[in-house]
N, C-alpha and C positions, 0 to 999 in steps of 0.2 A: 141677759146679759153678761152672765158669769162663763159662758164659753168662749167671749171673744176678749181681745186687746184693744185697746186705742188702734182705731182705725177699721177694727171688723175683722180683723186678722183671727184665725181660730187660735186659740190658747196654746193649743197642742203645737202649733208653727212655731219651729225654731229656724230661724233664717239663718242659714249657715252663706259664708262667703258664695259657694257654689250657687245655691240658690238665689242670692241677691243677683249674680251675674247672669243667672238664668234669666231673672224677670227683667233685668235691662236689655238683654239681648232680645226677647221677645217684643219690648216697648219700641227698642231700635229697629226691629223688622217691620213695626208696622209705619213707624216713620218714613224707612227707605220706601215702602211701596208708594205712601203718600207725596213723596218728594219725587220720586222717579216718574209716576204718572203724571204729577204736576209739569214736571221739564218736559217730558215726552208729549204734553197736548193730549195724554189718554185719562179715560175713567180707571180707578184702582180695578174695575171688573175686566175692562181691556187689557190691562197691564197685565192680571193675573190669567186672561186668555192667551196671551201671548205666550207667558211662562209655560202654562201647559202643552201649547204647541210644541215648543220649542224641544221638549222633552220627546213628544210623539205624535204623531197625526190621529185625529178622531174624527167623529163623524159631529155634526151639530148638536145631535141630542145628548151624546157623550160629553160633550164642552160643557154643554148647561148643566149637565149633573156635576162635574166636575168644579166649575166656579160657582157652583149654589144660585142657580138663575134659572128662571123657566126659559122652555124653549121658544117661547114668544118673546122674550128678552134676548135670548141668546141669537136670533135673527137678526135683530138691529146691532147688537155688538158684532157680530161677524160681518154683515153690511158695512160698518164703518171701517172696521180693519182693513176689508177688501178694498174700499174705496182710497183709502190710504197705501194701497199695495203691499200691507203686511202678510195679509193672509190670501190663500187662493181656495177656491174649491176645486176640487176633481173627481173625477169617477173613481169609487172604490176598485179597487183590482180585481177584489172576489166577486163581486156583485155590482155590476156597472149602473143598477136601478141606485146606489146609495152613492152618496158624496163622502168624500174626506176633506180635512181642512188642512192643508197644509202651511208652513211656516215659510214666507218668502225671503229673499235672501234682504229685501228692505227691513223687514220686521227683525231677522237675524240681526241686522246692522243696527237698529234701532234698540236692542235689547243690549248689544255688546256696547254700544255708546255710553249708554247708562250705566252698565252693571260689571264692564271688566276691570277697573280700577279695583273695584272691590273684589273681585274673583281673583285677580292677582296677588292683593295683599292675603287673602284667605290661604290661596296655595303657597305663599313664602310661610305664613303661619303654620301651615301642616308640616311644611319640611321640616322645623324647626324641633317637631317631637319624633320620638323613636317609635317604630310599629307598636310596640308594647303600652305606649303611651296612648297613642292613638286608639287602640282596641278599647283602652279605660274610657276616652272619651265618647267614643261610639256607643259604647255600651250605655253610658251616663245618658246622652242625649235620645239615643232610642228608648230608653226608660221614660226619660222626661216625655216625648211623643205620644208613649201610650197612655202617661198621665192626662196629656191633652185631649186625646182622643176620648178617652173614658168621659169627659166633659160634653164631648161633642154626642156621643151617643147615647148619653142618658138625659133626658128631657126630665124637666122637672114636673110635678104632679100639674101644678097650674098651666103649664105650657103644652102638656099632652091633650087636654082639652081645645085648645084654641085651634081656630082656623087656620089655615097654612099663611104665613108671615108674608108680608108685603115684599115685591121683588125688588133689591137693591142695586140694582142695575143701571137705575135712570135711562132705562130703554124707553124709546118712544114709539115703537111699532107694537102692533096688534097680530102681526101675522104669527104663524105655528111652523115651528120647524121640527121634521124628522130626519132622520139620518138618510132619508131616497133623496 
């Protein structure tokens, strides 16, 4: 126990104001996703799917990878979002055998309805900083993201030998999805 202090924090960890603020931001991000998904009547993975599709159209298998669910679970997610009018399946323009998923106006409106107030405040906050200050903030946040990615990419020894973890999507379908 010599390597940790109260609460299990590594002894070498010095929680500066910026690290404390980052921890608070990460915690709030989880709460925002939970709150928005509840208000929208979506599961968290359905909301994450809409967020991904708001950035770019992808095939079903790619969406499954991006939101970390099985392709079978992705089918249920896509079906539920499609039945609500938030997502549509369209032929891939480069390969008509494949399907692309597009966020519909309904899906985009659902996202805006819940997230626009936050984005408006963040844009105003951004405008209060100089270009040089924003460059420092961006460098810090990208480095913090690298630290988070290192945790994701490195499996603990006891996890490497475990079978795949259960699907967290709460999907009830067992059909399989491909990008076809």
